[in-house]
C-alpha positions in Angstrom: 74.3 96.5 143.8 74.2 92.9 142.6 71.6 93.8 139.9 73.7 96.8 138.8 76.8 94.6 138.5 74.8 91.9 136.6 73.4 94.5 134.1 76.9 96.0 133.7 78.5 92.7 133.0 75.9 91.7 130.4 76.2 95.2 128.8 80.0 94.8 128.5 79.5 91.4 127.0 77.4 93.0 124.2 79.5 96.1 123.7 82.9 94.3 123.6 82.5 92.7 120.2 81.3 96.0 118.7 84.4 97.8 120.2 86.5 95.2 118.3 84.8 96.0 115.0 82.6 92.9 115.2 78.8 92.6 114.8 76.2 92.4 117.6 75.8 88.8 118.6 72.3 87.6 118.9 71.2 86.7 122.4 70.7 83.0 122.8 69.1 80.9 125.4 72.0 81.4 127.8 72.0 85.2 127.3 68.2 85.4 127.9 68.6 83.3 131.0 71.3 85.5 132.3 69.2 88.6 131.6 66.3 87.0 133.5 68.6 86.3 136.4 69.6 90.0 136.5 66.0 91.1 136.4 65.2 88.6 139.2 68.1 90.1 141.3 66.7 93.6 140.6 63.3 92.5 141.7 64.6 90.9 145.0 66.5 94.1 145.7 63.4 96.2 145.2 61.2 94.0 147.3 63.8 94.1 150.1 63.9 98.0 150.0 60.2 98.7 149.4 58.4 96.1 151.4 58.8 96.2 155.1 56.9 94.9 158.1 55.7 98.3 159.1 54.5 99.3 155.6 55.8 100.5 152.2 58.9 102.6 151.6 59.4 104.7 148.5 61.8 107.3 147.2 62.7 109.0 143.9 65.5 106.4 143.3 63.3 103.4 144.3 60.4 104.7 142.1 62.8 105.1 139.1 64.4 101.7 139.7 60.9 100.1 140.0 59.9 101.6 136.7 63.1 100.4 135.0 62.6 96.9 136.5 59.1 96.7 135.1 60.4 98.1 131.8 63.0 95.3 131.6 60.3 92.7 132.2 58.3 94.2 129.3 61.3 94.1 127.1 62.2 90.5 128.0 58.7 89.4 127.0 58.6 91.5 123.9 61.9 90.0 122.8 60.2 86.7 122.2 57.8 88.3 119.7 60.3 90.6 117.9 64.1 90.1 117.8 65.2 93.2 119.6 68.5 92.0 121.0 70.4 95.2 119.8 68.1 97.3 122.1 70.0 95.8 125.0 72.9 98.0 124.0 70.9 100.9 125.3 68.8 99.3 128.0 71.5 97.4 129.9 73.7 100.5 130.7 70.7 102.5 131.8 69.4 99.6 133.9 72.8 99.3 135.6 72.9 103.1 136.3 69.3 103.2 137.7 70.0 100.1 139.9 73.1 101.8 141.2 71.2 105.0 142.0 68.8 103.0 144.1 71.7 101.5 146.0 73.5 104.8 146.5 70.3 106.6 147.6 68.5 103.9 149.6 66.7 106.4 151.9 63.0 106.3 151.6 59.9 107.5 153.4 57.1 105.4 154.9 54.0 105.7 152.6 51.0 106.9 154.7 47.9 104.7 154.7 49.9 101.8 153.1 47.5 99.3 154.6 44.7 100.6 152.4 43.9 98.1 149.7 42.9 100.7 147.1 46.2 102.6 147.7 48.2 99.4 147.2 46.4 98.7 143.9 46.8 102.3 142.8 50.6 102.2 143.5 51.0 98.9 141.6 49.1 100.3 138.6 51.0 103.6 138.7 54.4 101.9 138.8 53.3 99.6 135.9 52.3 102.7 133.9 55.6 104.4 134.9 57.6 101.3 133.7 55.8 101.1 130.3 56.2 104.7 129.5 59.8 104.7 130.6 60.6 102.0 128.1 58.6 103.9 125.5 60.6 107.0 126.2 63.9 105.1 125.9 62.6 103.8 122.5 61.9 107.3 121.4 65.4 108.5 122.4 66.9 105.6 120.5 64.8 106.3 117.5 65.9 110.0 117.6 69.5 109.0 117.6 69.0 106.3 114.9 67.1 108.8 112.7 70.0 111.3 112.9 72.5 108.5 112.3 70.7 107.4 109.1 70.8 111.0 107.8 74.6 111.2 108.1 76.9 110.5 105.1 77.3 106.8 104.5 80.6 105.5 106.0 82.4 102.4 104.9 82.5 99.5 107.3 86.1 100.2 108.2 85.4 103.8 109.0 82.5 103.2 111.3 83.1 103.5 115.0 81.6 101.4 117.8 78.5 103.7 117.9 78.0 103.5 114.2 78.2 99.7 114.2 75.7 99.6 117.2 73.3 101.9 115.3 73.7 99.7 112.2 72.6 96.7 114.2 69.4 98.3 115.4 66.0 97.1 114.0 64.5 99.2 111.2 62.8 102.4 112.3 59.4 101.1 111.1 59.7 98.2 113.5 60.8 100.4 116.4 57.9 102.8 115.6 55.4 99.9 115.7 56.7 98.8 119.0 56.7 102.4 120.3 53.1 102.9 119.6 52.2 99.5 121.0 53.9 100.5 124.3 52.2 103.9 124.3 48.7 102.4 123.7 49.2 99.9 126.6 50.9 102.6 128.8 48.1 105.1 128.1 45.5 102.5 129.1 47.4 101.7 132.4 47.9 105.4 133.0 44.2 105.9 132.6 43.6 103.3 135.3 46.2 105.1 137.4 44.1 108.3 137.2 40.9 106.5 138.0 42.2 104.6 141.0 43.9 107.8 142.2 40.5 109.4 142.2 39.1 106.6 144.2 41.9 106.7 146.7 41.7 110.5 147.1 37.9 110.2 147.7 38.4 107.5 150.3 41.3 109.1 152.2 40.9 112.8 151.6 37.3 113.4 150.4 38.6 115.1 147.2 38.4 113.6 143.8 41.4 115.4 142.3 43.6 117.3 144.8 45.5 119.8 142.6 49.0 119.1 143.9 52.0 118.8 141.7 51.7 115.0 141.3 48.1 115.3 140.1 48.8 118.2 137.7 51.8 116.6 136.0 50.1 113.2 135.8 47.1 114.7 134.1 49.4 116.7 131.8 51.1 113.4 130.8 47.8 111.7 130.3 46.5 114.5 128.1 49.8 114.5 126.1 49.7 110.8 125.3 46.0 111.1 124.5 46.6 113.8 122.0 49.5 111.8 120.5 47.3 108.7 120.0 44.5 110.9 118.6 46.9 112.6 116.2 48.3 109.1 115.2 44.8 107.9 114.5 43.4 111.0 112.7 46.4 112.7 111.2 48.8 109.7 110.9 51.4 111.3 113.1 54.7 109.5 113.1 58.5 110.2 112.9 59.8 113.2 114.8 56.4 114.6 115.7 55.5 111.4 117.5 58.9 111.2 119.2 58.6 114.8 120.5 55.2 114.1 122.0 56.4 110.9 123.6 59.3 112.5 125.3 57.1 115.4 126.4 54.6 113.0 128.0 57.4 111.1 129.7 58.9 114.4 131.0 55.6 115.3 132.6 55.3 111.8 134.2 58.8 112.0 135.5 58.1 115.4 137.1 54.9 114.1 138.7 56.9 112.0 141.2 60.6 111.3 140.7 61.6 114.9 139.9 59.7 116.4 142.9 61.0 113.6 145.3 64.6 114.2 144.0 64.3 117.9 144.9 62.8 117.1 148.3 65.1 114.2 149.3 68.4 115.1 147.8 68.5 118.9 147.3 66.3 120.0 150.2 67.2 116.9 152.4 63.5 116.2 153.3 62.3 112.7 153.7 58.7 113.2 154.4 55.9 113.8 151.9 55.8 117.3 150.5 
């Protein structure tokens, strides 16, 4: 709840000048420090909810919140390399919402075999991949909105609304596209490690390399989707809307691999055990 409040306050501080027909203010040292404080609060909240004396607790909301937390860390580091302050207009409200969901739906389930070192490594790598691809998907959504905004008739500065001014403050599409593919390359590499460590864990705990349950199927579909996207980028020079569609499709598969199924089990069907 504290993390959600911190993200919301920082988001309001960015959106307020835009609502008053002003420009996006660059995030200075104080702003970056406040953002780091919000991320730290988020991390403490997740550690309290996930780590317990009797093992590890997870749920659809905690998994989504962990992915968002890792994504915010990635953004905070990336912002030192590229000035991407305006992306916070999108990231902060989403981070506040996701943190709030984790607080509203705190129920989780105890992860079986949580004492297994390979399983812990696998979960850490999987959550990292989830976070990277979540940020990549948010970038793709932002680029889609920005692309449509750029193709609208040009409005005068006085006629632009808050959304128009926010879109005008975004980095160029080319810069966003370069960052998008950097995230996808890293995310694809970590997702590959997720699949490999998952195979090892399955062999050690179940005796099967790839149990064909919904998590495995959707994870492999996501891995294949991003692999095809990167191959298409390298061979055919894919970019623009084609790249955005493939990115969102890969993210959708990854979302369904865990969060979507756990949401159905825990919220709709009211089941807290593994399904």
